C-alpha positions as CSV (number, residue, x, y, z in Angstrom):
1,X,13.6,-31.0,-1.5
2,X,13.5,-27.4,-2.5
3,X,11.3,-25.1,-0.4
4,X,10.2,-21.6,-1.6
5,X,9.1,-19.5,1.4
6,X,7.4,-16.1,1.4
7,X,8.3,-14.4,4.7
8,X,6.0,-11.5,5.8
9,X,6.7,-8.7,8.3
10,X,3.2,-7.2,8.6
11,X,2.4,-3.6,9.2
12,X,-0.5,-1.3,8.3
13,X,1.8,1.3,6.7
14,X,4.6,-0.9,5.5
15,X,4.5,-4.7,5.1
16,X,7.9,-6.2,4.4
17,X,8.2,-9.4,2.2
18,X,11.0,-11.7,1.4
19,X,11.2,-14.8,-0.8
20,X,13.9,-17.4,-0.3
21,X,14.4,-20.8,-1.7
22,X,16.2,-23.5,0.2
23,X,18.0,-26.7,-0.9
24,X,20.5,-29.0,0.7
25,X,23.3,-26.4,-0.1
26,X,21.7,-23.4,1.5
27,X,19.6,-20.4,0.8
28,X,18.9,-18.7,-2.5
29,X,17.5,-15.1,-2.5
30,X,14.6,-14.6,-4.8
31,X,13.1,-11.2,-4.1
32,X,12.3,-8.8,-1.2
33,X,10.7,-5.4,-0.8
34,X,7.8,-3.7,0.8
35,X,4.1,-3.3,0.2
36,X,3.3,0.4,1.0
37,X,-0.4,1.0,0.9
38,X,-1.4,4.5,-0.2
39,X,-2.5,7.0,2.5
40,X,-6.2,6.8,2.9
41,X,-8.9,4.9,4.9
42,X,-7.5,2.0,6.9
43,X,-9.8,-0.6,5.4
44,X,-8.6,0.3,1.9
45,X,-5.0,-0.1,3.1
46,X,-5.9,-3.6,4.4
47,X,-7.2,-4.4,0.9
48,X,-4.0,-3.2,-0.7
49,X,-2.0,-5.5,1.7
50,X,-4.2,-8.4,0.7
51,X,-3.8,-7.7,-3.0
52,X,-0.1,-7.1,-2.7
53,X,0.5,-10.5,-1.0
54,X,-1.9,-12.2,-3.5
55,X,0.1,-10.8,-6.4
56,X,3.4,-12.0,-4.8
57,X,2.0,-15.5,-4.5
58,X,0.7,-15.5,-8.1
59,X,4.1,-14.2,-9.4
60,X,6.5,-16.4,-7.3
61,X,4.5,-19.5,-6.4
62,X,5.8,-20.1,-2.8
63,X,5.2,-23.4,-1.3
64,X,4.7,-21.9,2.2
65,X,4.3,-18.6,4.0
66,X,5.8,-17.6,7.3
67,X,4.7,-14.5,9.2
68,X,5.6,-12.7,12.4
69,X,3.3,-13.1,15.3
70,X,1.7,-10.0,16.9
71,X,3.7,-8.7,19.8
72,X,2.2,-7.0,22.8
73,X,2.5,-3.3,22.1
74,X,2.1,-0.5,24.6
75,X,-0.6,1.1,22.3
76,X,-3.6,-1.2,22.0
77,X,-4.9,0.7,18.9
78,X,-1.5,0.0,17.2
79,X,-1.6,-3.6,18.1
80,X,-5.1,-4.0,16.8
81,X,-4.1,-2.4,13.4
82,X,-1.1,-4.6,13.2
83,X,-3.3,-7.7,13.9
84,X,-5.6,-6.6,11.1
85,X,-2.7,-6.1,8.6
86,X,-1.4,-9.5,9.6
87,X,-4.9,-11.0,9.0
88,X,-5.1,-9.5,5.5
89,X,-1.8,-11.1,4.6
90,X,-2.7,-14.4,6.1
91,X,-6.1,-14.4,4.3
92,X,-4.3,-14.0,1.0
93,X,-2.1,-17.0,1.7
94,X,-5.0,-19.1,2.9
95,X,-7.0,-18.2,-0.2
96,X,-4.2,-19.8,-2.3
97,X,-4.3,-22.9,0.0
98,X,-0.8,-22.3,1.3
99,X,0.3,-23.4,4.8
100,X,1.1,-20.5,7.1
101,X,3.5,-20.7,10.0
102,X,3.9,-18.0,12.7
103,X,7.0,-17.0,14.5
104,X,7.7,-14.6,17.4
105,X,10.1,-11.8,16.7
106,X,12.5,-13.1,19.4
107,X,12.6,-16.6,17.8
108,X,13.3,-15.1,14.4
109,X,16.2,-13.0,15.8
110,X,17.5,-16.0,17.7
111,X,17.5,-18.1,14.5
112,X,19.2,-15.5,12.3
113,X,21.5,-13.5,14.6
114,X,21.9,-15.9,17.6
115,X,20.2,-13.7,20.2
116,X,16.6,-12.9,20.6
117,X,17.5,-9.3,21.6
118,X,19.2,-8.4,18.3
119,X,18.6,-5.0,16.9
120,X,17.4,-4.1,13.4
121,X,20.9,-3.4,12.1
122,X,22.1,-6.8,13.3
123,X,19.2,-8.6,11.6
124,X,19.9,-6.6,8.4
125,X,23.6,-7.5,8.5
126,X,23.0,-11.2,9.1
127,X,20.4,-11.5,6.3
128,X,22.8,-9.8,3.9
129,X,25.5,-12.3,4.9
130,X,23.4,-15.4,4.9
131,X,21.9,-14.6,1.5
132,X,25.1,-13.1,0.1
133,X,23.3,-9.9,-1.0
134,X,25.3,-7.1,-2.6
135,X,23.6,-4.5,-0.4
136,X,21.7,-4.2,2.8
137,X,17.9,-4.6,2.5
138,X,15.5,-2.2,4.2
139,X,14.6,-3.1,7.8
140,X,11.2,-4.3,6.9
141,X,12.4,-6.4,3.9
142,X,15.3,-7.8,6.1
143,X,12.8,-8.8,8.8
144,X,10.7,-10.6,6.3
145,X,13.7,-12.4,4.8
146,X,14.7,-13.3,8.4
147,X,11.2,-14.8,9.0
148,X,11.6,-16.9,5.9
149,X,15.1,-18.1,6.9
150,X,13.8,-18.9,10.4
151,X,11.0,-21.0,8.9
152,X,13.3,-22.9,6.6
153,X,15.7,-23.7,9.5
154,X,12.7,-24.7,11.8
155,X,11.3,-27.0,9.0
156,X,14.7,-28.7,8.6
157,X,14.9,-29.4,12.3
158,X,11.3,-30.8,12.3
159,X,12.1,-33.0,9.3
160,X,15.2,-34.4,10.9
161,X,13.3,-35.1,14.1
162,X,10.4,-36.9,12.4
163,X,11.0,-40.7,12.2
C-alpha cells in the first residue's frame, strides 16, 4: 500500500513541510519547503500557516499528516506561539478529514539518524541520503521530511504488529 505523508515542522515564523510517498521498495521524495508568513500581526501569521497547509493538502492529496509535538521551551511565550502555529497546521489537516499523528523531536531523530540527540546537520544529511536528494534541504524542510519518514516507519511497525 502506498502512503503519502505530509510532515510538518511547525513554527510561527517558519513552518517546514515535507511530502514523501512510501511503498514496499522505500521512500519517494515529492516536495519540501517552508511556509514563511509575512511580518505582521501574529494572528494573521497563524492564518497564513493554516492557508499554506490547506493549499499543500489540496495540491498533493496526502493520505496522512505527521507533525512535531511541542517541546518544553525555556521561554513560555515562545512555547505558546509554537503551540498556536502547530494548532493552525493541525486545524487545516483536520478540516480535510486527514488523520494527524504527533511525534516528539527525539523520536524523529532516533528514527532517522539513530540517536535522539542528533544535531540539525545530521538530520539534514540523513534525510538527503534516505531520499537520495541532489542537495541538502533547509533545516526546517529537512525536519519536516524527517517527521514524515518517522511516521512511515512507525506505521510499518504498527502494521506488522497488528494480527
